[in-house]
C-alpha positions as a printed Julia matrix, in Angstrom:
471×3 Matrix{Float64}:
 142.5   58.2   -194.64
 139.33  60.06  -193.16
 138.03  63.29  -194.22
 139.42  65.84  -192.03
 136.98  68.83  -191.19
 138.12  72.36  -190.63
 138.11  73.92  -187.34
 134.62  75.32  -186.57
 132.76  72.92  -188.88
 130.64  69.94  -188.74
 132.35  66.38  -189.06
 132.22  65.5   -192.67
 129.23  63.05  -193.8
 127.2   62.02  -196.38
 123.96  63.52  -196.11
 120.28  61.39  -196.64
 117.51  63.18  -196.06
 117.84  64.75  -192.46
 120.37  62.15  -191.42
 124.26  62.16  -191.44
 125.84  59.24  -192.31
 129.41  58.65  -191.18
 131.86  55.52  -191.38
 135.08  54.8   -189.87
 138.18  55.16  -192.21
 136.12  57.65  -194.28
 134.36  60.13  -192.18
 136.33  59.43  -188.57
 139.22  57.84  -187.03
 139.03  55.14  -184.68
 139.95  55.9   -181.38
 142.19  53.56  -179.51
 141.21  54.47  -175.88
 137.18  53.99  -176.7
 138.04  50.89  -178.57
 139.75  49.43  -175.26
 137.02  50.98  -172.97
 134.19  49.51  -175.21
 136.02  45.86  -174.82
 135.33  46.22  -171.06
 131.87  48.01  -171.24
 130.02  45.59  -173.67
 129.5   43.34  -170.85
 127.1   45.88  -169.18
 124.68  44.66  -171.96
 125.18  40.95  -171.14
 123.25  41.68  -167.97
 119.8   41.3   -170.02
 120.38  37.55  -170.75
 119.48  36.87  -167.2
 116.07  38.53  -167.68
 115.5   37.06  -171.17
 116.13  33.24  -169.92
 114.31  33.93  -166.3
 111.41  35.94  -167.41
 110.78  35.48  -171.27
 112.01  31.58  -171.0
 114.1   31.53  -173.92
 117.36  29.66  -174.15
 121.01  31.16  -173.2
 122.1   30.7   -176.76
 118.75  32.98  -178.2
 119.39  35.42  -175.57
 122.96  36.11  -176.49
 122.06  36.18  -180.0
 119.28  38.76  -179.35
 121.71  40.8   -177.13
 124.51  40.66  -180.29
 121.67  41.96  -182.67
 120.91  44.8   -180.28
 124.31  45.96  -179.99
 124.6   46.02  -183.66
 121.6   48.25  -183.93
 123.18  50.43  -181.53
 125.62  51.5   -184.01
 122.49  53.06  -186.07
 122.13  56.44  -184.09
 126.09  57.58  -184.01
 126.32  56.35  -187.77
 123.51  58.33  -188.91
 124.56  61.74  -186.88
 123.61  61.42  -183.18
 126.28  62.36  -181.12
 125.5   59.84  -178.01
 126.44  56.5   -177.17
 123.15  54.7   -177.47
 121.61  51.69  -175.1
 118.77  50.29  -173.53
 116.65  51.89  -171.02
 118.48  50.94  -167.75
 115.48  52.36  -165.26
 112.71  50.45  -167.12
 114.17  47.05  -166.23
 112.5   46.77  -162.78
 109.39  48.1   -164.5
 109.65  45.11  -167.32
 110.25  42.68  -164.72
 106.89  43.53  -162.81
 105.12  43.51  -166.22
 106.36  40.2   -167.4
 105.42  38.76  -163.99
 101.89  38.76  -165.07
 102.68  36.6   -168.13
 103.87  33.01  -168.59
 107.78  32.45  -169.37
 107.86  31.31  -173.24
 105.54  32.47  -176.22
 103.23  34.71  -174.0
 106.04  36.49  -172.16
 107.72  37.02  -175.59
 104.57  38.44  -177.04
 104.77  40.75  -174.03
 108.04  42.37  -174.51
 107.02  42.73  -178.46
 103.8   44.86  -177.45
 105.92  47.16  -175.24
 108.75  47.58  -177.73
 106.38  48.17  -180.58
 103.97  50.73  -178.65
 107.24  52.55  -177.55
 108.37  52.6   -181.59
 105.08  54.27  -181.99
 105.3   56.97  -179.09
 108.96  57.83  -180.25
 107.76  57.8   -183.96
 104.67  60.14  -183.23
 106.2   62.48  -180.84
 109.51  62.35  -183.05
 107.53  64.14  -185.99
 105.04  66.11  -184.22
 107.41  67.2   -181.58
 104.79  66.26  -178.99
 107.35  64.65  -177.02
 109.1   67.86  -175.17
 105.5   69.34  -174.34
 103.8   66.1   -172.9
 107.14  65.45  -170.76
 107.61  69.14  -169.62
 103.79  69.55  -168.65
 103.77  66.1   -166.74
 103.13  66.9   -163.01
 106.3   66.53  -160.94
 104.99  64.26  -158.79
 104.18  61.88  -161.61
 107.52  61.97  -162.87
 108.74  61.6   -159.3
 106.43  58.55  -158.58
 107.36  56.76  -161.99
 111.4   57.19  -161.01
 110.99  56.2   -157.21
 108.61  53.24  -158.12
 111.35  51.9   -160.72
 113.82  52.32  -158.08
 111.92  50.51  -155.29
 111.14  47.81  -157.54
 114.82  47.55  -158.68
 115.77  46.92  -155.05
 112.92  44.9   -154.04
 113.96  41.97  -156.76
 117.44  42.17  -154.92
 116.73  41.82  -151.47
 113.2   39.86  -151.31
 113.04  36.25  -150.15
 114.71  34.22  -152.81
 116.25  37.11  -154.57
 119.92  37.1   -155.56
 121.14  38.83  -152.28
 119.81  35.87  -149.93
 121.18  33.47  -152.55
 124.89  34.86  -152.8
 125.1   37.38  -149.72
 128.58  38.11  -149.54
 129.13  38.51  -153.5
 126.32  40.48  -154.19
 126.5   42.63  -150.84
 130.34  43.36  -151.11
 129.53  44.1   -154.86
 126.67  46.63  -154.32
 128.69  48.33  -151.75
 131.49  48.53  -153.7
 129.37  49.8   -156.49
 127.88  52.72  -154.86
 131.02  53.7   -153.22
 132.78  53.82  -156.83
 129.98  55.88  -158.32
 128.35  58.17  -155.79
 130.95  58.2   -152.49
 132.11  61.92  -152.12
 135.17  60.68  -150.7
 136.06  58.45  -153.65
 135.25  61.61  -155.76
 137.77  63.28  -153.91
 140.62  60.95  -153.98
 140.07  60.22  -157.84
 140.96  64.35  -158.33
 144.38  63.53  -156.67
 144.74  60.39  -158.4
 144.81  59.72  -162.12
 144.58  55.8   -161.67
 141.68  55.96  -159.34
 139.91  58.55  -161.96
 140.54  55.91  -164.7
 138.78  53.32  -162.34
 135.88  55.64  -162.12
 135.8   56.21  -165.85
 134.97  52.82  -166.11
 131.67  53.13  -164.47
 130.04  49.94  -162.88
 132.5   47.84  -164.51
 135.15  47.79  -161.51
 132.66  46.67  -159.29
 131.07  43.81  -161.38
 134.98  42.61  -161.71
 135.71  42.66  -157.8
 132.42  41.33  -157.24
 133.25  38.29  -159.38
 136.62  37.69  -157.96
 135.17  37.59  -154.24
 132.43  35.68  -155.71
 135.14  32.88  -156.76
 137.52  33.39  -153.77
 134.24  32.6   -151.02
 132.86  29.97  -153.45
 129.49  31.3   -154.27
 130.67  31.05  -157.98
 133.02  28.8   -159.6
 135.51  29.56  -162.53
 133.92  29.3   -165.81
 134.95  27.18  -168.54
 136.72  29.29  -171.36
 135.67  28.57  -174.92
 137.56  29.55  -178.06
 136.47  31.24  -181.52
 133.69  33.44  -182.41
 130.54  33.6   -180.63
 128.11  31.51  -182.87
 124.98  32.96  -183.37
 121.13  31.13  -182.88
 119.55  32.85  -185.76
 116.78  30.21  -186.42
 116.08  30.19  -182.62
 115.53  34.03  -182.45
 113.57  34.18  -185.61
 111.26  31.19  -184.04
 110.22  33.77  -181.57
 109.85  36.56  -183.78
 106.07  37.91  -184.32
 106.08  36.12  -187.49
 106.65  32.66  -186.15
 104.72  32.92  -182.9
 102.25  35.14  -183.9
 101.66  39.27  -182.93
 100.28  40.08  -179.31
  96.67  40.35  -179.32
  95.01  43.82  -178.9
  94.36  43.08  -175.16
  97.98  42.79  -174.72
  99.08  45.75  -176.54
  96.49  47.8   -174.32
  98.17  46.55  -171.39
 101.49  47.47  -172.89
 100.58  51.11  -173.29
 101.44  52.29  -169.39
 104.81  50.46  -169.32
 105.8   52.21  -172.81
 104.43  55.39  -171.64
 106.67  55.27  -168.69
 109.56  53.92  -170.73
 109.1   57.01  -172.89
 109.27  59.46  -169.66
 112.23  57.87  -168.6
 114.15  57.8   -172.0
 113.02  61.41  -172.28
 114.94  62.2   -169.27
 117.78  60.43  -170.41
 117.71  62.76  -173.53
 117.76  65.7   -171.55
 120.84  64.62  -169.69
 122.65  63.56  -173.06
 121.98  67.08  -174.18
 123.48  68.69  -171.52
 126.52  66.27  -171.39
 127.1   67.17  -175.01
 126.58  70.74  -174.93
 129.11  70.91  -171.85
 131.53  69.4   -173.73
 130.97  71.13  -176.93
 131.7   74.63  -175.08
 135.45  73.39  -174.56
 135.63  72.7   -178.7
 134.75  75.64  -180.59
 136.74  73.26  -183.6
 133.63  71.25  -183.96
 130.28  72.0   -184.32
 127.98  69.48  -183.28
 124.47  69.36  -185.26
 121.7   66.88  -184.37
 117.97  67.35  -183.91
 115.38  65.92  -181.43
 113.26  64.83  -184.58
 116.26  62.73  -185.87
 117.16  61.09  -182.44
 113.39  60.08  -182.11
 112.77  58.4   -185.53
 116.36  56.62  -185.01
 114.92  55.42  -181.7
 111.77  54.5   -183.19
 113.57  52.57  -186.05
 115.79  50.55  -183.76
 112.65  49.86  -181.23
 110.54  48.69  -184.6
 113.61  46.01  -185.7
 113.99  45.17  -182.24
 110.27  44.24  -181.82
 110.17  42.74  -185.11
 112.92  40.33  -184.94
 114.77  40.5   -181.95
 112.63  41.46  -178.69
 114.88  42.72  -175.8
 113.32  43.41  -172.62
 115.77  46.63  -172.19
 114.22  48.09  -175.14
 116.06  50.57  -177.44
 116.95  53.52  -175.61
 118.4   57.01  -176.89
 121.68  57.06  -174.54
 123.87  54.74  -172.52
 124.64  57.63  -170.43
 127.88  56.25  -168.62
 129.4   55.83  -172.0
 128.46  59.11  -173.07
 129.84  60.63  -170.37
 133.07  58.81  -170.63
 133.17  60.14  -174.13
 132.44  63.47  -173.69
 135.02  63.76  -170.91
 138.0   62.8   -172.87
 136.54  64.8   -175.94
 137.16  67.87  -173.91
 141.03  67.21  -173.82
 141.41  68.55  -177.24
 141.5   67.49  -181.11
 144.62  65.35  -180.38
 143.23  63.45  -177.7
 139.72  62.86  -179.91
 139.48  64.14  -183.14
 135.66  64.54  -183.25
 132.55  63.38  -180.82
 131.67  60.89  -183.49
 134.91  59.39  -183.61
 134.73  58.68  -179.66
 131.15  57.28  -179.7
 131.45  55.27  -182.8
 134.5   53.69  -181.91
 133.06  52.66  -178.32
 130.21  51.16  -180.23
 132.07  49.56  -182.67
 134.1   47.9   -179.69
 130.87  46.83  -178.27
 130.05  44.84  -181.26
 133.6   43.26  -181.64
 133.82  42.23  -177.86
 130.29  40.49  -177.84
 131.82  38.23  -180.52
 134.97  37.03  -179.32
 133.63  33.75  -177.35
 136.66  33.76  -174.93
 135.29  37.0   -173.37
 131.4   36.19  -173.45
 132.0   32.65  -172.02
 134.16  33.81  -169.27
 131.02  36.37  -168.3
 128.53  33.76  -168.6
 128.17  32.46  -165.1
 128.7   35.81  -163.62
 125.55  37.27  -165.29
 123.38  37.09  -161.99
 126.19  39.59  -160.47
 126.01  41.93  -163.53
 122.07  42.08  -163.3
 122.14  42.32  -159.6
 124.56  45.3   -159.36
 122.77  47.13  -162.77
 119.28  46.84  -160.87
 120.96  48.08  -157.31
 122.63  50.83  -159.23
 119.42  51.65  -161.23
 117.36  51.66  -158.39
 119.8   54.14  -156.03
 119.72  56.47  -159.44
 115.82  56.3   -159.91
 115.08  57.09  -156.19
 117.31  60.17  -155.96
 116.34  61.49  -158.89
 112.97  60.86  -158.39
 113.13  62.79  -155.12
 114.72  65.77  -156.91
 111.7   66.33  -159.16
 109.71  66.77  -155.5
 109.39  70.35  -153.85
 106.17  70.38  -152.21
 104.72  68.02  -149.61
 101.64  67.21  -151.75
 103.53  66.12  -154.27
 106.05  63.9   -152.02
 102.53  62.15  -150.82
 101.23  61.57  -154.4
 104.42  60.19  -155.51
 105.12  58.24  -152.76
 101.97  56.52  -153.17
 102.32  56.19  -156.72
 105.7   54.82  -156.26
 104.68  51.97  -153.98
 101.68  50.76  -156.42
 104.12  50.8   -159.25
 106.44  48.63  -157.39
 104.03  46.06  -156.24
 101.2   46.16  -158.8
 102.93  47.67  -162.11
 102.49  50.53  -164.35
  99.01  50.44  -165.27
  97.82  50.5   -161.71
 100.52  53.16  -161.01
  99.24  55.41  -163.52
  95.69  55.37  -162.82
  96.34  55.74  -158.6
  98.96  58.6   -159.67
  96.33  60.57  -161.97
  93.55  60.14  -159.1
  95.63  61.09  -156.4
  96.97  64.15  -158.36
  93.19  65.28  -159.05
  92.31  64.67  -155.48
  95.28  66.05  -153.71
  97.01  68.63  -155.58
  94.36  70.27  -157.75
  92.07  72.96  -156.91
  90.65  73.68  -159.99
  90.15  71.04  -162.76
  91.05  72.91  -166.13
  93.2   75.89  -165.0
  96.58  76.32  -163.74
  96.61  75.59  -160.07
  98.52  78.87  -158.88
  96.06  79.05  -156.13
  96.72  75.32  -154.96
 100.43  76.26  -154.66
  99.93  79.52  -152.65
  97.98  77.69  -150.26
 100.46  74.92  -149.97
 103.36  77.6   -149.56
 101.06  79.05  -146.91
 100.55  75.8   -145.15
 104.2   75.01  -145.14
 104.98  78.42  -143.71
 102.69  77.88  -141.01
 104.36  74.55  -139.96
 107.94  76.3   -140.17
 106.45  79.23  -137.75
 104.84  76.33  -135.83
 108.17  74.38  -135.49
 110.23  77.39  -134.43
 107.37  78.3   -131.84
 108.06  74.68  -130.46
 111.92  74.94  -130.36
 111.95  78.42  -128.42
 109.37  76.49  -126.06
 111.79  73.69  -125.65
 114.78  76.15  -125.38
 112.97  77.77  -122.16
 111.79  74.57  -120.43
């Protein structure tokens, strides 16, 4: 029987320095709803296999083994005190694809992924210990933040719609699946009817998965995909093959490759930090409705654990999605049910850990994995299209002034076409050329000038409208 907490206290744990170890059946119960949901949502992680086989040049069996190891490593943060469902950095996927296109599939591309993952691990460690992460991201100009996100979004959409992309190869499956995905995730009408129907609300709680399942059914009906051969048993692991692609076997990346990886790793951190902010808001909102549990975790703890996951991945199982601090859809789903009270979910940690345990169980069930194997291109396409839409909308929300929009737009196009290094260089140069009026001081004067110009333009448009009315 798990240790019960008293109302208003933290969920019981074993202390280990700044970490708080919690294990199932000892410190929390397993939640049936999250276990069931996790057996469906684990399929989102399978979409990365397509990138590993296509751009890293590794076998399906090795890619599946890396995905399994990554899923088990995702249990680390929530077992040591972080209330998020961890995941990979979804918005980074298109940027990683652009980065990997500069390397030959095989050992070179694998080393490129290792380089990005190890540099990102170092960034998380340094920023986590020093606390610099918050200052760096908060002081990063809005135009550069917007440019990174919009560029990632454009790159994601381009990957799918360009000649030879998956949309041109299977237009009915990907086309209808994409529309369904965007409808379920963002439609105001769907949101309206979900408030009136518990069944539709349940569909919405599974995020992108219903759209993937619908697209699979469509692909089978129209003949763009064939029904899979179901295999039985436990998913086999290709440990020797994965070890053969670790840096201890193929060699560590050279200095030049590490330097080339820095811009992509910086962008990965900026995107991941934005995810952390979203996660904090989700947990804070949930905590307000549950005074029976005190949720304590720190910025430093989260960074150290994300560092550790990226380090272990980079050394033993390089993963192109990197180790991200939060799987936002999963965390939001757990937090929503958490608000229903203690009878529904005892602790936020019982919910997050139950879902992550189900991820690890699901990916070890060979019938489930073999069923989804032929449909991994669908999962990746819908993931990229959803990511592209989100990145573009969130990126645009960063921008308030005309000059910011111009800098972000040009940076985004550069990022989508030429990658992270060229985009960061272009963004910084354009920021100083277009936005700055003083090199080393706060740009209040520049803001006043722009506001004045905007007001003039508004007055000019008003006069034009008045003349048009007179005519």
